[in-house]
VOVOVEX-802607 format. One line per field, with one value per residue: residue in one letter; x, y, z of N, C-alpha, C, O in turn. Coordinates in Angstrom, 2 decimals. Example, Ala and Ser with C-alpha at 12.3 -4.5 7.8 and 13.67 -1.06 7.14 Angstrom:
BEGIN
r: (A	S)
nc1: (13.19	12.85)
nc2: (-5.69	-2.25)
nc3: (7.80	7.08)
cac1: (12.30	13.67)
cac2: (-4.50	-1.06)
cac3: (7.80	7.14)
cc1: (13.20	12.90)
cc2: (-3.30	0.03)
cc3: (7.80	7.87)
oc1: (14.24	13.41)
oc2: (-3.32	1.14)
oc3: (8.46	8.04)
***
This chain:
BEGIN
r: (M	P	W	I	N	K	E	L	C	T	G	C	Q	I	C	V	D	N	C	S	V	G	A	I	S	M	E	K	D	S	A	F	I	K	E	D	E	C	I	R	C	G	V	C	H	D	V	C	P	E	E	A	V	R	H	D	G	E	R	I	P	E	E	V	Q	A	N	L	D	W	A	K	K	L	L	K	H	E	Y	Y	S	N	D	T	I	K	Q	K	Q	L	I	E	R	L	Q	R	F	F	T	K	N	K	K	V	V	E	K	T	I	E	K	L	E	I	L	Q	N	T	E	Y	Q	K)
nc1: (198.65	201.95	203.59	205.73	206.64	207.61	208.61	209.84	211.66	215.07	216.53	218.31	218.33	218.12	215.76	215.38	217.57	216.91	214.48	212.81	211.71	212.35	210.67	210.92	212.19	214.35	213.21	214.05	215.14	214.09	212.63	210.43	207.57	206.58	203.44	202.19	204.12	204.81	204.81	203.83	205.26	206.35	208.97	210.22	209.07	210.20	212.97	213.45	215.15	214.18	211.50	209.97	208.53	205.26	202.02	199.08	196.67	196.91	196.31	193.60	191.96	192.81	192.01	189.24	188.70	189.52	187.56	185.29	185.97	185.93	183.20	182.08	183.13	181.83	179.21	179.33	179.43	178.06	175.82	174.62	174.64	172.56	170.34	168.58	167.29	168.65	171.13	170.60	170.00	172.48	174.05	172.81	173.45	176.23	176.41	175.46	177.49	179.77	178.85	178.72	181.47	182.29	181.00	182.35	184.90	184.35	183.47	185.77	187.53	186.25	186.63	189.42	189.85	188.77	190.53	192.85	192.41	192.50	193.78	195.41	197.56	199.57)
nc2: (134.28	133.90	132.34	131.89	128.90	128.66	126.53	124.98	126.66	127.36	129.60	130.28	132.35	132.39	132.89	135.55	136.77	136.28	137.47	139.52	141.99	142.72	141.92	140.11	139.51	138.97	137.78	137.39	134.17	133.32	133.61	136.22	137.23	140.25	141.15	143.37	144.19	142.08	140.71	138.41	136.61	134.09	133.24	132.83	130.45	128.72	128.80	128.04	125.77	124.16	123.99	125.75	127.97	128.49	127.82	129.88	128.53	126.40	127.39	127.55	125.89	126.96	129.64	129.37	128.33	130.51	132.37	131.11	131.09	133.84	134.37	132.84	134.20	136.65	135.76	135.12	137.53	139.83	141.14	139.33	136.88	135.67	135.59	134.08	134.89	137.23	136.03	134.33	136.25	137.51	135.42	135.15	137.68	137.40	135.32	136.64	138.53	136.89	135.71	137.92	138.49	136.20	136.57	138.85	137.78	135.83	137.48	138.98	136.97	136.33	138.76	138.79	136.62	137.64	139.78	138.36	137.41	139.60	142.43	143.61	142.20	142.41)
nc3: (117.17	117.89	120.68	123.52	124.98	128.07	129.50	127.61	126.42	126.15	126.38	124.39	122.55	119.79	118.40	119.09	117.84	115.19	114.66	112.51	113.05	115.58	117.66	119.66	122.84	125.66	128.74	131.90	131.89	129.49	126.19	125.01	123.28	121.94	121.54	120.25	118.50	116.89	113.63	112.68	111.01	111.16	111.33	113.80	114.65	112.83	113.37	116.00	117.91	119.92	119.68	121.16	120.50	120.08	118.59	118.64	118.64	120.32	122.75	123.07	124.84	127.35	127.09	126.87	129.39	130.95	130.20	131.25	133.97	134.44	133.99	136.08	138.25	138.00	138.42	141.10	142.32	144.66	143.67	141.94	143.27	144.91	143.34	141.05	138.73	137.93	137.54	135.39	133.45	133.27	132.21	129.73	128.65	128.53	126.70	124.41	124.18	123.62	121.28	119.62	119.46	118.12	115.66	114.76	114.39	112.40	110.27	109.88	109.01	106.59	105.19	105.06	103.39	101.03	100.69	100.23	97.69	96.03	94.18	96.00	97.00	95.13)
cac1: (199.78	202.91	203.94	206.86	206.44	208.78	209.16	210.66	212.67	216.35	217.19	219.40	218.17	218.11	214.57	215.64	218.50	216.34	213.22	213.06	211.18	212.75	209.51	211.21	213.23	214.53	212.71	214.70	215.90	213.39	212.21	209.07	207.14	205.74	202.30	201.91	205.21	204.94	204.14	203.35	205.96	206.62	210.40	210.55	208.67	211.13	214.35	213.59	215.58	213.48	210.07	209.35	207.60	204.04	200.90	198.05	195.58	197.13	195.81	192.14	191.38	193.12	191.19	187.87	188.64	189.59	186.24	184.39	186.34	185.43	181.74	181.81	183.45	180.72	178.03	179.52	179.32	176.89	174.67	174.01	174.83	171.36	169.20	168.67	166.83	169.78	172.16	170.18	170.16	173.91	174.50	172.30	174.27	177.55	176.25	175.40	178.84	180.65	178.31	179.19	182.89	182.36	180.62	183.45	185.97	183.90	183.48	187.17	188.06	185.68	187.30	190.79	189.79	188.60	191.80	193.82	192.11	192.42	195.02	196.17	198.79	200.61)
cac2: (134.97	132.97	132.57	131.07	127.97	128.90	125.26	124.45	127.64	127.20	130.90	130.33	133.64	132.27	133.59	136.99	137.18	136.11	138.20	140.61	143.28	142.94	141.75	139.11	139.90	138.03	138.11	136.41	133.19	132.82	134.61	136.76	137.89	141.43	140.96	144.55	144.40	140.88	140.79	137.05	136.09	132.67	132.93	132.31	129.03	127.96	128.77	127.58	124.37	123.44	124.10	126.50	128.93	127.71	128.47	130.30	127.56	125.52	128.06	127.62	125.41	127.92	130.84	129.00	128.24	131.87	132.96	130.49	131.60	135.21	134.29	132.36	135.30	137.60	135.14	135.11	138.90	139.98	141.58	138.16	135.64	135.03	135.94	133.24	135.64	138.06	135.12	133.90	137.42	137.69	134.38	135.52	138.80	136.86	134.57	137.64	139.10	135.96	135.55	139.09	138.28	135.15	137.20	139.73	136.90	135.25	138.51	139.30	135.89	136.53	139.90	138.38	135.77	138.57	140.49	137.41	137.20	140.87	143.01	144.16	141.42	142.73)
cac3: (117.76	118.48	122.08	123.95	126.08	128.92	129.94	126.53	126.02	126.83	126.45	123.40	121.87	118.33	117.91	119.28	116.80	113.86	114.50	111.56	113.52	116.96	118.55	120.68	123.77	126.76	130.07	132.76	131.13	128.31	125.21	125.15	122.05	122.16	120.64	119.44	117.53	116.06	112.33	112.40	109.83	111.37	111.38	115.13	114.65	111.99	113.85	117.38	117.94	120.99	119.40	122.26	119.92	119.89	117.90	119.58	118.67	121.47	123.95	123.08	126.11	128.41	126.91	127.22	130.85	131.49	130.01	132.22	135.29	134.50	134.15	137.43	139.18	137.93	139.04	142.56	142.83	145.54	142.88	141.30	144.02	145.45	142.49	139.86	137.56	137.50	137.04	134.05	132.58	133.04	131.28	128.40	128.15	128.18	125.45	123.33	124.07	122.91	119.93	118.87	119.18	117.09	114.39	114.36	113.88	111.14	109.23	109.62	108.18	105.25	104.56	104.77	102.19	99.90	100.55	99.67	96.28	95.31	93.67	97.12	97.19	94.13)
cc1: (200.72	203.21	205.05	206.44	207.71	209.40	210.07	211.81	213.94	217.11	218.32	219.43	218.22	216.91	214.75	216.51	217.90	215.03	213.48	212.57	211.53	211.63	209.75	212.36	213.35	213.93	213.18	215.47	215.17	212.93	210.76	208.74	206.21	204.64	202.07	202.98	205.35	204.17	203.69	203.96	206.30	208.08	210.77	210.18	209.73	212.51	214.53	213.96	214.84	211.96	209.31	208.39	206.38	202.98	199.79	196.86	195.70	196.56	194.28	191.55	191.63	192.22	189.73	187.73	188.69	188.24	185.24	184.69	185.83	183.92	181.38	182.08	182.32	179.49	178.13	179.42	178.01	175.64	173.90	173.84	173.57	170.12	169.31	168.20	167.97	170.91	171.85	170.37	171.63	174.42	174.03	173.11	175.65	177.48	176.18	176.77	179.76	180.15	178.74	180.66	183.09	182.03	181.72	184.58	185.58	183.94	184.91	187.79	187.54	186.42	188.76	190.85	189.62	189.90	192.85	193.62	192.04	193.78	195.93	197.51	199.93	201.39)
cc2: (133.93	133.34	131.61	130.19	128.03	127.61	124.63	125.37	127.46	128.52	131.06	131.63	133.56	133.01	135.11	137.51	137.13	136.85	139.45	141.96	143.56	142.78	140.74	139.60	138.83	138.61	137.02	135.44	132.65	133.97	135.03	137.50	139.05	141.44	142.16	144.84	143.24	141.05	139.41	136.45	134.61	132.29	132.31	130.83	128.19	127.80	128.19	126.09	123.53	123.40	124.77	127.56	128.14	128.52	128.78	129.34	126.60	126.10	128.11	127.08	126.37	129.16	130.56	128.95	129.62	132.58	132.41	130.97	133.02	135.22	133.84	133.43	136.33	137.05	135.13	136.51	139.04	140.42	140.39	136.96	134.95	135.29	135.16	133.95	136.51	137.20	134.68	135.05	137.67	136.66	134.68	136.68	138.31	136.05	135.53	138.26	138.19	135.68	136.72	138.94	137.24	135.73	138.11	138.89	136.33	136.27	138.94	138.24	136.01	137.64	139.57	137.49	136.62	139.30	139.61	137.25	138.49	141.31	143.52	143.46	141.89	143.94)
cc3: (118.34	119.92	122.44	125.12	126.93	129.43	128.88	126.14	126.85	126.95	125.45	122.61	120.36	117.75	118.01	118.14	115.40	113.64	113.65	112.03	114.97	117.97	119.66	121.55	124.85	128.03	131.00	131.87	129.92	127.42	125.47	123.86	122.40	121.10	119.72	118.40	116.55	114.76	111.84	111.14	109.94	111.47	112.73	115.25	113.94	112.61	115.25	117.41	118.97	120.78	120.55	121.75	119.49	119.16	118.89	119.64	119.85	122.76	124.04	124.38	127.28	128.32	127.24	128.73	131.49	131.34	131.03	133.64	135.49	134.74	135.56	138.48	139.19	138.64	140.56	143.18	143.61	144.78	142.31	142.23	144.51	144.61	141.17	138.60	137.03	136.95	135.61	133.05	132.26	132.03	129.86	127.80	127.74	126.88	124.26	123.09	123.26	121.50	119.06	118.50	118.08	115.72	113.87	113.74	112.53	110.01	108.88	108.72	106.75	104.51	104.22	103.54	100.94	99.63	99.88	98.17	95.48	94.82	94.77	97.29	96.29	94.44)
oc1: (200.32	203.09	205.29	205.95	208.75	210.59	210.96	212.82	213.90	218.18	219.20	220.46	218.34	217.04	214.31	216.23	218.33	214.52	214.27	212.97	211.05	211.63	208.88	213.39	212.54	214.12	212.77	216.38	215.58	212.87	209.98	209.53	205.19	204.88	201.78	202.77	205.95	203.01	203.22	203.27	206.50	208.40	211.56	210.90	210.09	213.17	215.65	213.18	214.87	211.24	208.17	207.51	206.45	203.05	199.58	196.12	194.70	196.35	193.74	190.72	190.74	191.74	189.06	186.77	187.99	187.81	184.45	183.77	185.36	183.42	180.47	181.36	181.92	178.81	177.10	179.33	177.00	174.52	172.67	172.97	173.52	169.00	170.07	168.68	168.23	171.59	172.73	170.84	171.98	175.14	174.78	173.41	176.19	178.40	176.77	177.17	180.44	180.96	179.09	181.05	183.95	182.70	182.00	185.14	186.38	184.39	185.22	188.51	188.30	186.78	189.27	191.78	190.25	190.32	193.63	194.58	191.57	194.79	197.09	198.49	201.10	202.29)
oc2: (133.14	134.50	130.62	130.68	127.52	127.58	123.85	124.92	127.43	128.58	131.90	131.98	134.60	133.68	135.85	138.55	137.88	136.86	140.32	142.99	144.54	143.44	140.53	140.06	137.90	139.78	135.86	135.87	131.62	135.13	134.28	138.32	138.86	141.70	141.98	145.65	143.40	141.47	139.27	135.86	133.95	131.12	131.36	130.05	127.10	126.78	127.86	125.25	122.30	122.84	124.42	128.01	127.25	129.75	128.05	129.35	126.04	125.39	128.68	127.75	126.56	129.66	131.41	129.47	129.87	133.31	133.15	131.21	133.37	135.96	134.40	133.56	136.82	137.77	135.12	136.65	138.43	140.12	140.43	136.12	133.72	135.23	135.55	133.65	136.53	137.59	134.66	134.83	138.00	137.01	134.48	136.68	138.75	136.10	135.26	138.50	138.63	135.43	136.54	139.24	137.40	135.43	138.13	139.25	136.33	135.96	139.22	138.57	135.83	137.49	140.02	137.58	136.35	139.42	140.08	136.97	138.47	140.63	143.83	144.09	141.78	144.32)
oc3: (119.20	120.32	121.73	126.14	126.54	129.76	129.20	125.59	128.08	127.54	125.65	122.04	119.70	116.73	117.13	117.55	114.52	112.52	114.02	111.47	115.54	119.02	120.51	121.04	124.91	128.35	130.89	131.16	129.36	127.84	126.06	123.39	123.05	119.92	118.54	117.50	115.49	114.76	110.72	110.31	108.93	111.67	112.78	115.89	114.39	112.41	115.64	116.97	118.90	121.60	120.86	122.49	118.64	119.11	119.86	120.63	120.30	123.74	124.99	124.98	128.12	129.33	127.82	129.30	132.47	132.24	131.59	134.43	136.57	135.58	136.18	139.47	140.24	139.37	141.24	144.40	143.27	145.20	142.20	142.00	144.53	145.10	140.28	137.51	135.82	135.99	134.74	131.94	131.13	131.10	128.91	126.61	126.72	126.07	123.21	121.95	122.34	120.61	117.89	117.38	117.22	114.73	112.67	112.70	111.60	108.90	107.73	107.78	105.80	103.34	103.20	102.73	99.92	98.48	99.06	97.45	94.34	95.03	94.52	97.69	96.65	93.69)
***
């Protein structure tokens, strides 16, 4: 999912004007991409003169940290805070949760590869 680096965005609105589905709007002085409306065509990446439209892969470290912060917050909850057994169980449940998400992503990628090689494209 493309996103706008607000520190790089100058508010020129070129991406807004060129978005084929109207998924980009201005919020204050910078562009904002509405995730549920974006069709991931890449035009915004191509037209931004400041390279403020960024790829979501750049956010991986932030997302990992957010997941860790969430886990730490749960571990600090009074239910877990003084019980190492419950903490260990929580970590195991979180590992299963993220493993399930990983499997969903892997299977989705497999299906997309199949879709790419089928008649669906025509």
